[in-house]
C-alpha positions in Angstrom: 104.0 132.8 28.5 105.7 129.4 28.7 103.6 126.7 30.2 105.0 123.5 31.7 104.0 120.4 29.9 102.7 119.0 33.2 100.4 122.0 33.7 96.8 121.4 32.4 96.0 123.5 29.3 92.3 123.8 30.5 91.3 123.5 34.1 87.9 123.9 35.7 87.1 123.9 39.4 83.7 123.7 41.1 81.5 124.8 38.3 77.8 125.3 39.3 75.0 126.6 37.1 71.3 126.8 37.7 68.4 127.9 35.6 65.3 128.9 37.6 66.0 126.5 40.4 67.1 123.7 38.1 70.7 122.7 38.7 72.3 122.1 35.3 75.9 121.8 36.6 76.9 120.8 40.1 80.5 121.1 41.3 82.1 120.1 37.9 85.9 120.0 37.9 88.2 118.5 35.4 91.4 119.3 33.5 92.7 118.7 30.0 96.4 118.3 29.2 98.1 119.7 26.1 98.0 117.3 23.2 95.0 115.3 24.4 91.7 114.5 22.7 89.4 114.7 25.7 85.8 113.5 25.5 82.7 114.6 27.3 79.8 112.1 27.2 76.5 111.6 29.1 72.8 111.0 28.4 70.5 113.7 27.0 70.1 116.4 29.6 73.3 115.6 31.4 74.6 119.1 31.1 77.2 118.7 28.4 76.1 121.6 26.2 75.6 123.8 29.3 79.1 123.0 30.3 80.4 123.9 26.8 78.5 127.2 27.0 80.0 128.0 30.4 83.5 127.2 29.2 83.1 129.4 26.1 81.4 132.4 27.7 77.9 132.0 26.4 76.8 131.3 30.0 78.3 132.6 33.2 78.8 130.0 36.0 77.1 130.8 39.3 80.4 129.7 41.0 83.6 128.1 40.0 86.6 128.9 37.8 87.9 128.2 34.3 91.5 128.7 33.2 93.3 128.3 29.9 97.1 128.1 30.0 96.8 129.5 33.5 94.8 132.5 32.3 91.5 133.2 33.9 88.5 132.8 31.5 85.7 133.0 34.0 83.6 136.1 33.3 85.1 136.8 30.0 83.0 137.4 26.9 83.0 134.8 24.0 85.2 136.9 21.7 87.7 137.4 24.5 87.8 133.6 25.1 88.4 133.0 21.3 91.2 135.6 21.4 92.7 133.7 24.4 92.9 130.6 22.2 89.7 128.6 23.0 87.4 128.1 20.0 84.3 126.0 19.6 81.9 124.7 17.0 78.2 124.2 17.6 75.9 121.2 17.5 73.7 123.0 15.0 75.7 124.2 12.1 76.2 127.9 12.2 77.7 129.0 8.9 77.0 132.1 6.8 74.9 130.3 4.3 75.1 132.9 1.5 78.8 133.5 1.8 81.3 131.4 0.0 83.2 128.6 1.7 86.4 130.7 1.6 84.7 133.8 3.0 83.4 131.8 6.0 86.9 130.7 6.9 88.2 134.3 6.4 85.6 135.5 8.9 87.2 133.2 11.5 90.7 134.5 10.6 89.8 138.1 11.2 89.9 137.6 14.9 93.7 137.7 14.5 93.7 140.7 12.1 95.1 144.1 13.0 93.7 146.4 10.3 90.7 147.6 12.3 87.8 149.7 10.9 89.9 152.5 9.6 92.1 150.2 7.6 89.1 148.4 6.1 87.8 151.8 4.9 91.0 153.3 3.5 92.4 150.0 2.2 96.0 151.0 2.7 98.9 148.8 1.8 99.1 147.2 5.2 95.5 146.2 5.1 95.7 144.8 1.5 98.7 142.8 2.5 97.0 141.4 5.6 93.8 140.6 3.6 95.9 138.7 1.0 97.5 136.7 3.9 94.0 135.9 5.3 92.8 134.7 1.9 95.9 132.5 1.6 95.5 131.1 5.0 91.8 130.4 4.3 92.7 128.4 1.2 95.3 126.4 3.2 92.8 125.5 5.8 90.2 124.5 3.3 92.8 122.2 1.8 93.7 120.9 5.3 90.1 119.8 5.9 89.7 118.4 2.3 87.3 120.9 0.8 89.4 123.5 -1.1 87.7 122.5 -4.3 84.6 124.1 -2.9 86.3 127.4 -2.0 84.1 129.6 -4.1 80.8 127.7 -3.6 78.2 129.1 -1.2 78.3 127.4 2.1 74.6 126.4 1.8 75.5 124.4 -1.4 77.9 122.1 0.4 76.9 118.6 1.6 76.2 118.2 5.3 79.6 116.5 6.0 81.5 119.2 4.1 79.6 121.9 6.1 80.9 120.2 9.2 84.4 120.3 7.8 84.0 124.0 6.9 83.0 124.7 10.5 86.2 123.1 11.7 88.3 125.0 9.2 86.7 128.3 10.3 87.4 127.4 13.9 91.0 126.5 13.1 91.4 129.9 11.4 91.4 131.5 14.9 94.7 129.7 15.8 93.2 127.9 18.8 95.2 126.3 21.6 92.1 124.3 22.4 89.3 123.4 19.9 86.0 122.3 21.3 83.7 120.4 19.0 80.0 119.9 19.8 78.6 116.8 18.2 80.9 117.0 15.1 79.8 113.6 13.8 76.0 114.3 14.0 74.3 113.5 10.8 77.4 112.0 9.2 77.3 108.6 7.4 79.8 105.9 8.4 82.5 106.8 5.8 82.3 110.5 6.8 82.8 109.5 10.4 85.9 107.6 9.6 87.2 110.6 7.7 86.3 112.8 10.6 88.3 110.6 13.0 91.3 110.9 10.8 91.0 114.7 10.6 90.7 115.0 14.4 93.8 112.9 14.9 95.7 115.0 12.4 94.6 118.2 14.1 95.8 116.8 17.5 99.1 115.6 15.9 99.6 119.2 14.6 99.6 120.6 18.1 96.0 121.5 18.8 94.3 120.1 21.9 90.7 118.8 21.4 87.6 118.7 23.6 84.8 116.6 22.1 81.1 116.3 23.0 79.7 113.4 21.0 76.7 111.0 21.2 78.5 108.4 19.1 80.0 106.5 22.1 82.1 104.2 19.8 83.7 107.2 18.1 84.6 108.8 21.5 86.0 105.5 22.8 88.1 105.0 19.7 89.6 108.5 19.5 89.8 110.0 23.0 92.8 109.8 25.3 90.6 110.5 28.4 87.0 111.5 29.0 84.6 112.7 31.6 81.0 111.5 32.0 78.2 113.8 33.2 74.9 112.7 34.6 72.3 115.2 35.9 74.9 117.9 35.8 77.4 116.0 37.9 80.7 114.4 36.9 80.3 110.7 37.7 83.5 109.4 36.1 86.7 110.4 34.5 89.6 108.4 33.0 90.7 106.5 30.0 88.1 105.0 27.6 88.8 101.5 29.2 88.3 102.9 32.7 85.1 104.6 31.8 83.7 101.6 30.0 84.1 99.5 33.1 82.7 102.1 35.5 79.5 100.8 37.1 78.0 104.3 37.4 78.6 105.0 33.8 77.2 101.6 32.7 74.0 102.3 34.6 73.6 105.9 33.6 74.5 105.8 29.9 76.2 102.9 28.3 73.6 100.3 29.2 73.9 97.0 31.0 77.2 96.0 29.3 80.2 97.9 28.1 80.2 98.6 24.3 
């Protein structure tokens, strides 16, 4: 389906989510345009991860809608959302520790495979050809994120920063329209964060839209085109980094007494 450039890639409307009477999200609405790096910030407990989980199907919103490229995502299961083109990483690294770096990326690529169970069993020509293509794509993605030299090392043997890069490579293997990253800079040293910024800009420049949760406010302000701010499950601000920095509610809720 052809989507007009002025049509939001992702749109949410009136998202509500409660847990045992506690309102985690309250009437959250926002949209992300194609080609943006869109940030989501807020103090601890603001509802950022809950929102990510609703968007990617781990939680079901009590009310509200989510669309991707004008396709309804609300109520879909996580693997269906990935197939639709919306992929995420997690705040806590979730790799297959005892599989190689390459195998981890290949797992992500299999969401686009066609061989099925029967093909995997009989190993026909079509299946072998597809598997070779998946291996090649995995190597390309490892090179893309800068860790191809570790292709045959176990994931658990990688440095923390390289494990983060591996997660991004595995997510990219699903061919996403929108890549959501939950705290990708967590635990990184300053040089790793600079490299991460460069990688994220490269991903965006290569046609993938990004949604970013990040506690590093400076990183978000430096890299994002627009952002939303949550506080107690409500969206209290949305706009460019400059607009958000100068928003009184944001300053009081999260950024402190003065803009950074």
